[in-house]
N, C-alpha and C positions, 0 to 999 in steps of 0.2 A: 676458487673453492665452488663445491657443488653441495647444495643442501641435500641431506638424506632424512628420511623419517626414522625416528626411533621409537621404540614401543614404550619404553620408560627411560627415566634419567639414571645416570650412574656417573660417577666421577671419571673423567676423561673421554666420556661418550663412546663413540665406535672407534674413531681413529687412534686414540692413544691405548686402548685396550690391545690392539695388535702392535702397534708401533714401538711401544716400550719394550715388550720382550725382544722384539726384532733388534733394537739398537743395543739393548744390554747384551744380547747374544753376539752380535757383531764386535762390541767392544771387548768382550772376554775373549774371544778369538785372537784379537790382537795382543791383549794384555798378557795372555798365556803364551805368546810367541808362536801359535799355531799358523797365523796367517798375517798378511799385510793389509791395511786398509783398501789398497788398490785392489788386491786380490779378491777380497770379500765383495767389494763393489762390482767387480767384474763378474764373479760367479753369480751374485744376485741377479745382475742385468741378463745373464744367460738363461737361467733358470725362469725368470719372469719376463718373458718376451713382452715388450711394450711398455715395460717400466721406464720411466724417464731418469731416474737415478736409483743409486744404490743406497744402503744405509748410512755410509759415511757422507756421502753427498748430502743426503737429508740432514744429517747432523749439522754439517757445514751450513746449509740453508737456514735451519732453526737456530742454530748458534750454540755454542759450546756451554754458556751459561745456562740455558733453558735446559739443554740435555743434562748437564749436572743437576740442576734443581729437580727435574723429573725423577731422576734415579735416586735422590738423596731422600 
């Protein structure tokens, strides 16, 4: 974890503000049969050089229950 300064508080702070739409879009691609989790992660890693893992790997790390609770 790396602390970052925020100018004011908001629910989810900085990380969840961009993480939630990212994982929601990744999940939608798979649910609608557009892509597979592996291809979504592979594409994400190609586009974001230096990223350690893709959206589905992040979901695995955070846990499906947390992912479900955040989107609910």
